[in-house]
C-alpha positions in Angstrom: -51.9 47.1 18.6 -51.0 43.5 18.9 -47.5 42.3 17.5 -47.9 41.0 13.7 -51.3 42.8 13.3 -51.8 44.5 10.4 -52.9 48.0 10.6 -55.1 49.2 7.5 -54.7 53.2 7.0 -57.2 54.7 5.0 -57.3 58.4 4.3 -59.9 60.5 2.2 -59.4 64.2 1.4 -63.0 65.6 2.1 -65.8 64.6 4.3 -67.8 63.7 0.8 -65.4 61.1 -0.1 -66.0 57.4 0.8 -63.3 55.4 2.3 -65.2 52.3 2.0 -63.3 51.4 -1.1 -60.1 51.5 0.5 -61.3 49.6 3.6 -62.8 46.7 1.2 -59.5 46.7 -0.9 -57.4 46.1 2.4 -59.9 43.9 3.9 -59.9 41.4 0.6 -56.2 41.3 0.3 -55.7 40.5 4.0 -58.4 37.7 3.5 -57.1 36.3 0.4 -53.4 36.2 1.7 -54.2 35.0 5.1 -53.2 37.8 7.1 -55.9 37.7 9.3 -58.4 40.8 10.3 -56.8 44.0 10.4 -57.2 47.0 12.6 -58.9 49.6 10.2 -57.8 53.3 11.0 -59.8 55.9 8.9 -58.6 59.4 8.7 -60.0 62.8 6.5 -56.9 65.0 5.7 -56.8 67.9 3.4 -53.8 68.2 1.1 -50.5 68.2 3.1 -52.3 68.9 6.5 -51.9 67.3 9.5 -52.5 63.4 10.0 -52.9 62.6 13.6 -54.0 59.3 12.8 -51.2 58.3 10.6 -48.5 59.8 13.1 -50.1 57.9 16.1 -49.9 54.7 13.9 -46.3 55.5 12.9 -45.5 56.3 16.6 -46.7 53.0 17.8 -45.6 50.6 15.3 -43.8 47.6 16.6 -41.4 45.1 15.0 -43.4 42.4 12.8 -46.6 44.6 12.3 -47.6 45.6 9.0 -49.1 49.0 8.0 -51.3 48.3 4.9 -52.9 51.2 2.7 -54.5 50.7 -0.8 -52.0 52.8 -2.5 -48.9 54.6 -1.4 -50.4 58.1 -2.1 -52.7 57.5 0.6 -49.8 58.1 3.0 -48.9 61.8 1.7 -49.4 64.2 -1.1 -45.8 65.5 -0.3 -44.1 63.6 -3.1 -41.5 61.3 -3.1 -39.2 62.8 -0.5 -42.2 62.6 2.3 -43.0 59.1 1.4 -39.3 58.2 1.6 -39.2 59.4 5.4 -42.5 57.6 6.1 -40.7 54.4 4.7 -37.9 55.0 6.7 -40.0 55.4 10.1 -41.7 52.1 9.3 -38.3 50.2 8.8 -37.0 51.7 11.9 -39.7 50.1 13.7 -38.9 46.9 12.3 -42.3 46.8 10.5 -43.5 46.3 6.9 -45.5 48.5 4.5 -47.9 47.0 2.4 -49.6 48.4 -0.9 -52.7 46.4 -1.6 -53.4 47.9 -5.1 -49.9 46.5 -6.6 -49.3 43.6 -3.6 -45.7 45.4 -3.0 -44.4 44.9 0.4 -41.7 47.0 1.7 -39.8 45.3 4.2 -36.1 44.2 4.9 -35.9 41.6 2.1 -34.0 42.3 -1.1 -37.2 43.3 -2.7 -38.0 45.9 0.0 -34.1 47.2 -0.3 -34.4 47.6 -3.8 -37.9 49.4 -3.4 -36.4 51.7 -0.9 -33.4 52.7 -2.9 -35.7 53.4 -6.1 -37.7 55.7 -3.8 -34.4 57.3 -2.6 -33.2 57.7 -6.4 -36.9 59.1 -7.3 -36.4 61.6 -4.3 -33.5 62.8 -5.5 -34.6 63.4 -9.0 -37.6 65.3 -7.6 -35.3 67.3 -5.7 -33.0 68.1 -8.6 -36.0 69.3 -10.4 -36.9 71.7 -7.9 -33.4 72.8 -7.8 -33.6 73.8 -11.5 -36.3 76.2 -10.9 -34.0 78.3 -8.7 -30.7 78.3 -11.2 -31.9 81.2 -13.2 -32.3 83.2 -10.1 -29.0 82.4 -8.6 -27.5 83.0 -12.0 -29.1 86.7 -12.0 -27.8 87.1 -8.4 -24.2 86.1 -9.5 -24.3 88.4 -12.7 -25.3 91.4 -9.9 -22.0 90.7 -8.1 -23.6 88.6 -5.3 -20.8 86.3 -3.9 -22.7 82.9 -3.9 -21.5 79.3 -2.8 -20.6 77.8 0.5 -18.5 79.8 3.2 -14.9 78.6 3.5 -14.8 75.5 5.2 -18.2 74.6 5.0 -19.3 71.5 2.6 -22.1 71.3 0.6 -23.3 68.0 2.5 -23.5 70.2 5.9 -27.1 70.9 5.1 -27.9 67.5 4.2 -27.0 65.9 7.2 -30.6 64.5 8.5 -30.9 63.1 4.7 -27.6 61.4 5.2 -28.5 60.0 8.4 -31.9 58.6 7.2 -30.1 56.8 4.5 -27.3 55.6 6.8 -30.3 54.2 9.2 -31.7 52.3 6.1 -28.2 50.4 5.8 -27.4 51.7 2.2 -23.5 51.6 1.7 -21.5 54.3 0.8 -21.6 54.1 -2.9 -25.4 54.0 -2.8 -25.7 56.9 -0.3 -23.1 59.1 -2.5 -25.2 58.3 -5.6 -28.6 59.4 -4.0 -26.6 62.5 -2.9 -25.6 63.3 -6.5 -21.8 63.5 -5.3 -19.0 61.5 -5.8 -17.8 58.7 -3.3 -14.8 60.5 -2.3 -16.7 63.8 -1.5 -19.0 61.8 0.4 -15.9 60.0 2.3 -14.2 63.2 2.9 -17.5 64.9 4.4 -17.8 61.6 6.7 -14.0 61.9 7.8 -14.6 65.7 8.7 -17.5 64.7 10.8 -15.7 62.0 12.5 -13.0 64.3 13.6 -16.1 66.4 15.3 -16.8 63.7 17.6 
């Protein structure tokens, strides 16, 4: 894939669906915005199953390239958190993500940073909603005398190390990261200090 090339990714869920609408939308957008002829990649993927073509694209993205999709839902059906992870991979490569349906470009610009932050907030809301479903079960276990909570000396952020590292790679400041984690800034700073002592 040549540098500055646009890669158009078109996913359908079944063999009976037609990817040509997605292809047409991407081609039309690229032509009308002077982006040149994109490399079109088609893939049939069911549900949250494997997407080898998308994985190949993400693994080979280079700085300056753009991954174009008709709409962001074509990238994953794993929810906002999964989309946030993909966006992180694209940004780590120095590439951009384009949704032709809305004309949204996610890159290192202020608008791109704002969109990434919004995705992070949405991922947190999604995670919190899932968390709510388990609260009643935890309360029932507590009522039965089962000891809950983290072992002494263990932080509740320890199990979220990968998520934290993802936020740090995106260049978010400490205040923004603590908000996305749903903890106070001092809690996050204490965790960072504890981690620094391990090095």
